[in-house]
C-alpha positions in Angstrom: 10.4 -0.4 -29.7 11.8 1.5 -27.3 14.1 0.2 -24.1 14.5 1.9 -21.7 15.4 1.1 -17.6 12.5 1.4 -15.2 12.8 1.5 -11.4 10.0 1.6 -9.0 10.0 1.9 -5.4 7.8 0.8 -3.2 9.1 1.7 0.8 6.4 2.0 3.8 7.0 5.8 3.2 8.0 6.8 -0.2 7.0 6.0 -3.8 8.8 6.7 -6.5 9.4 5.7 -10.0 12.8 6.6 -11.5 12.9 5.9 -16.2 16.2 5.6 -17.3 16.5 6.5 -21.7 19.9 7.3 -22.4 21.5 10.2 -20.4 18.5 11.3 -19.4 15.7 10.5 -16.0 12.3 10.5 -15.4 12.2 10.9 -11.5 8.6 11.0 -9.5 9.2 10.6 -5.9 6.3 11.1 -3.5 6.5 11.7 -0.2 3.6 12.3 2.2 2.1 14.8 0.8 4.4 16.6 -1.8 6.0 15.3 -5.2 8.6 15.9 -7.0 8.6 15.3 -10.7 11.4 16.0 -12.9 13.3 15.1 -16.2 16.8 15.6 -15.2 19.5 15.5 -18.1 23.5 16.9 -18.1 23.4 20.3 -15.9 19.6 20.7 -17.1 16.2 19.8 -14.6 12.6 20.2 -16.4 10.0 20.1 -13.2 6.7 18.6 -14.6 3.1 19.0 -13.0 0.9 16.2 -14.4 -1.5 14.1 -12.3 -2.4 11.5 -14.6 2.2 10.7 -14.0 1.7 10.8 -10.3 -1.6 8.6 -10.1 0.3 6.7 -12.8 3.6 6.4 -10.1 1.1 5.9 -7.2 -0.8 2.7 -8.9 2.6 1.1 -10.2 4.7 1.2 -6.0 1.3 -0.2 -5.0 1.3 -3.0 -7.2 4.8 -4.0 -6.9 4.4 -3.6 -3.3 1.7 -6.5 -3.7 3.6 -8.2 -6.0 6.7 -8.4 -3.4 4.4 -10.4 -0.5 3.4 -12.1 -3.2 6.5 -14.1 -3.7 8.4 -12.9 -0.6 10.2 -10.8 -1.7 12.5 -8.6 0.3 13.2 -5.7 -1.9 11.9 -2.0 -1.7 13.0 -1.3 -4.9 12.3 -3.6 -8.1 14.5 -2.3 -11.2 14.1 -3.8 -15.0 14.0 -3.3 -18.3 10.9 -1.6 -19.7 9.9 -1.8 -23.4 7.2 -0.6 -25.3 5.6 -2.9 -28.3 2.6 -1.9 -29.9 0.0 -0.5 -27.8 1.6 -2.5 -24.7 4.3 -1.3 -22.0 6.2 -4.7 -21.1 8.4 -4.7 -17.7 10.5 -7.3 -16.2 11.5 -6.1 -13.4 14.0 -8.6 -10.4 11.7 -9.5 -7.6 14.2 -11.7 -6.3 18.4 -12.0 -6.6 18.0 -14.7 -8.9 14.1 -14.3 -10.9 12.0 -11.8 -13.1 8.2 -11.0 -13.1 7.0 -9.9 -16.6 4.3 -7.3 -15.9 2.3 -6.2 -19.1 0.3 -2.8 -18.9 -2.3 -2.5 -21.2 -5.0 0.3 -21.2 -6.9 -0.2 -17.8 -4.6 -3.4 -17.0 -1.9 -5.0 -16.0 -1.5 -9.0 -16.4 1.5 -9.8 -13.5 2.9 -13.4 -14.4 5.8 -14.6 -11.1 6.7 -18.0 -11.3 3.2 -19.5 -9.9 1.5 -16.4 -8.8 -0.2 -14.8 -12.0 -2.8 -11.9 -11.5 -4.5 -9.5 -13.3 -5.5 -5.7 -11.9 -7.4 -3.0 -13.7 -7.5 0.6 -13.0 -9.5 3.6 -14.7 -6.2 4.8 -15.7 -4.4 4.5 -18.5 -0.9 3.6 -16.4 0.5 2.1 -19.9 -0.4 5.7 -22.1 1.3 7.3 -19.2 4.4 5.3 -19.5 4.3 5.5 -23.3 3.8 9.1 -22.9 7.1 10.1 -21.1 9.6 7.7 -22.8 8.4 9.0 -25.8 9.1 12.3 -23.7 12.7 11.8 -23.1 13.4 10.2 -27.0 12.3 13.3 -28.4 14.8 14.9 -25.3 
């Protein structure tokens, strides 16, 4: 079981995810038709060119955009702990100053629970698998 911190930005112009584990950060920033993806540590920058990671970031930001609208959140960036439990990735971001949502990613599905809001989303991309792969990558770096 691994615990990290995940921030998902879903602003009108920028889509981004930042995964922080120990003293390393996986940064994925999507703006218009450009993308910056890298693992950054103390004095080290390793650029990444992974289409699955780019699509996973886009899907996560779209998911958080929908969740934010559903719970009437004023946030553009949602931050919370993310942990790998078996085949699932569990993410608990703050959606208001005093409440969190629970998002369980597994395979091509995402189950979202935030108060009375409950929804299940499907996609062709295994977002949980992509996140697990990069959490393991950050642990080994």
